[in-house]
Backbone as JSON, one array per atom type, in Angstrom:
{
  "sequence": "MTALARPTEGRMIGGVCAALARRFGTSATTMRVIFLVSCLLPGPQFLLYIALWILFPSENKARQAW",
  "N": [[-16.07, 97.72, 17.84], [-13.35, 99.42, 17.0], [-11.08, 98.97, 13.84], [-7.39, 98.02, 14.02], [-5.19, 100.47, 14.06], [-3.0, 102.6, 14.39], [-2.97, 105.96, 15.67], [-3.56, 109.37, 14.0], [-3.28, 111.3, 15.45], [-2.79, 112.08, 19.39], [-1.13, 110.46, 20.32], [1.31, 109.09, 22.09], [4.07, 108.08, 22.07], [4.16, 105.56, 19.88], [1.79, 104.99, 19.42], [0.21, 102.82, 19.99], [-0.83, 101.95, 22.04], [-2.63, 103.75, 22.17], [-4.22, 103.26, 19.84], [-5.28, 100.28, 20.65], [-6.49, 101.26, 22.58], [-8.93, 102.54, 21.41], [-9.39, 100.4, 20.01], [-10.68, 98.54, 22.4], [-12.51, 100.61, 23.54], [-11.62, 102.11, 25.47], [-9.83, 104.48, 27.36], [-6.94, 106.05, 26.29], [-5.13, 106.84, 28.42], [-5.55, 105.05, 30.54], [-5.15, 103.01, 28.95], [-2.3, 103.01, 28.69], [-1.5, 103.2, 31.34], [-1.86, 100.97, 32.33], [-0.27, 99.58, 30.41], [2.2, 100.34, 31.91], [2.24, 99.27, 34.23], [2.33, 96.39, 33.79], [4.82, 96.55, 32.81], [6.0, 96.13, 35.29], [6.03, 93.52, 35.82], [7.53, 90.38, 35.25], [8.6, 89.54, 31.95], [8.28, 89.93, 28.06], [7.36, 92.7, 27.66], [8.38, 95.01, 26.29], [9.35, 94.58, 23.76], [7.05, 93.0, 22.6], [5.34, 95.67, 22.34], [7.42, 96.92, 20.34], [6.95, 95.1, 18.63], [3.91, 95.44, 17.64], [4.28, 97.85, 17.01], [5.18, 97.98, 14.53], [3.26, 96.21, 13.28], [0.82, 97.4, 13.54], [-0.74, 99.47, 11.09], [-0.19, 102.68, 10.42], [-3.05, 105.49, 10.61], [-3.57, 106.79, 8.43], [-2.15, 105.52, 6.34], [-4.02, 103.59, 6.79], [-6.2, 104.55, 5.92], [-5.79, 104.82, 3.14], [-5.55, 102.3, 2.21], [-7.96, 101.03, 2.13]],
  "CA": [[-14.83, 97.87, 17.55], [-12.98, 99.37, 15.37], [-10.08, 98.51, 13.22], [-6.46, 98.16, 14.45], [-4.71, 101.16, 13.36], [-2.29, 103.73, 15.19], [-4.23, 107.24, 15.29], [-2.13, 110.47, 13.77], [-3.38, 112.18, 16.91], [-3.15, 111.29, 20.6], [-0.55, 109.36, 20.27], [2.77, 109.58, 22.58], [5.21, 107.56, 20.96], [4.37, 105.0, 18.57], [0.13, 105.14, 19.02], [-0.47, 101.51, 19.96], [-1.6, 102.32, 23.34], [-3.87, 104.62, 21.77], [-4.95, 102.43, 19.0], [-5.92, 99.59, 21.31], [-7.8, 102.22, 23.54], [-9.72, 102.77, 20.72], [-10.26, 99.13, 19.93], [-11.29, 98.09, 23.2], [-13.42, 101.58, 24.1], [-11.4, 102.68, 26.97], [-9.27, 105.78, 27.52], [-5.78, 105.61, 25.97], [-4.55, 106.57, 29.44], [-5.96, 103.81, 30.81], [-4.18, 101.63, 28.39], [-0.67, 103.14, 29.03], [-1.83, 103.09, 32.94], [-2.36, 99.12, 32.06], [1.12, 99.06, 29.98], [3.09, 100.98, 32.33], [1.97, 98.61, 35.3], [2.38, 95.36, 33.36], [6.14, 96.52, 32.77], [6.49, 95.64, 36.4], [6.07, 91.76, 36.03], [8.59, 89.49, 34.14], [8.12, 89.27, 30.33], [8.85, 90.94, 26.7], [6.37, 93.89, 27.04], [8.75, 96.28, 25.04], [9.25, 93.58, 22.47], [5.38, 93.09, 22.0], [5.14, 96.82, 22.05], [7.8, 97.38, 19.21], [6.46, 94.44, 17.11], [2.75, 96.03, 17.45], [4.33, 99.23, 16.36], [5.53, 97.69, 13.28], [2.24, 95.2, 12.65], [-0.46, 98.11, 13.22], [-0.47, 100.32, 10.51], [-0.87, 104.1, 10.66], [-4.13, 105.85, 10.56], [-3.01, 107.64, 7.06], [-2.04, 103.97, 5.51], [-5.01, 102.49, 6.68], [-7.36, 105.17, 5.23], [-5.33, 104.7, 1.99], [-5.74, 100.67, 1.45], [-9.54, 101.47, 1.37]],
  "C": [[-14.55, 98.16, 16.58], [-11.29, 98.74, 14.74], [-8.79, 98.89, 13.78], [-5.68, 99.21, 13.64], [-4.31, 102.3, 14.12], [-2.44, 104.94, 14.72], [-2.52, 108.34, 15.03], [-2.36, 111.22, 14.98], [-3.62, 111.5, 18.25], [-2.72, 110.54, 20.9], [0.82, 109.75, 21.45], [4.03, 109.29, 21.97], [4.95, 106.73, 20.11], [2.37, 104.83, 18.5], [-0.08, 103.43, 19.35], [-0.92, 101.35, 21.47], [-2.87, 102.92, 22.97], [-5.02, 103.81, 21.06], [-5.79, 101.13, 19.78], [-6.84, 100.15, 22.57], [-9.02, 102.3, 22.94], [-10.83, 101.58, 20.38], [-11.29, 98.61, 20.96], [-12.46, 99.18, 23.94], [-12.93, 101.89, 25.24], [-10.2, 103.96, 26.3], [-7.69, 105.31, 27.04], [-4.76, 106.06, 27.25], [-4.83, 105.54, 30.35], [-5.39, 102.49, 30.75], [-2.82, 101.79, 28.59], [-0.59, 103.04, 30.65], [-1.32, 101.3, 32.84], [-0.74, 98.66, 31.81], [2.7, 99.28, 30.87], [3.32, 99.82, 34.07], [2.41, 97.09, 35.06], [4.27, 94.9, 33.2], [6.74, 95.87, 34.12], [6.73, 94.28, 36.66], [6.99, 91.16, 34.45], [7.98, 89.55, 32.66], [8.33, 90.5, 29.33], [7.8, 92.25, 26.1], [6.96, 94.6, 26.03], [8.99, 95.55, 23.93], [7.76, 93.53, 21.99], [5.34, 94.25, 21.44], [5.55, 97.04, 20.6], [7.27, 96.41, 18.02], [4.78, 94.83, 16.99], [2.87, 97.38, 16.65], [4.82, 98.98, 15.05], [4.2, 96.68, 12.4], [1.3, 96.18, 12.47], [0.04, 99.26, 12.2], [-0.9, 101.56, 11.16], [-2.19, 104.27, 9.74], [-4.2, 106.13, 8.85], [-3.28, 106.5, 6.04], [-3.17, 103.54, 5.41], [-5.99, 102.81, 5.9], [-6.88, 104.77, 3.47], [-5.64, 103.32, 1.27], [-7.35, 100.54, 1.3], [-10.06, 102.04, 0.48]]
}
């Protein structure tokens, strides 16, 4: 598993799904489909996405920190 950082390439909106896909070893498309299906269920999915967007550093910033 890799560190959680939003990639600079291959992201659609904020890169959260791409970062989670990279972390868990799946494709970004699979993670996006899971997110879209989860939006059909009641819950704070959009708020969670925004929170993760804020919390996950961008890949550029993560590289500078090391």
